[in-house]
C-alpha positions, -999 to +999 in steps of 0.1 A: +642-140+336+657-165+357+648-194+332+667-174+305+696-167+328+698-203+339+697-217+303+724-191+293+746-200+324+740-237+320+752-236+280+783-212+288+794-238+315+790-270+293+806-250+262+838-242+284+839-277+301+833-295+267+807-317+286+771-319+299+766-308+334+759-334+362+727-330+383+743-312+414+760-288+389+726-280+373+707-275+407+737-252+417+731-230+385+694-230+391+701-219+428+726-193+415+701-180+391+673-175+417+698-160+440+706-137+412+668-127+405+666-120+442+694-096+442+682-077+411+648-075+428+661-060+457+684-034+437+653-024+417+634-019+454+663+001+465+664+022+432+626+028+437+633+041+475+660+063+463+639+078+437+608+084+460+630+101+486+641+126+461 
């Protein structure tokens, strides 16, 4: 999931900027994708806890 999200985000940014991303920009996008995945996993965990409490 993270790789797909990273590629989609990179392509969208390059399209809007009209140029290739720098290495720093690419690393930032990879960091954002990793953080996004961690947040989604946390939300899924919270949802599971709520379901178990019902």
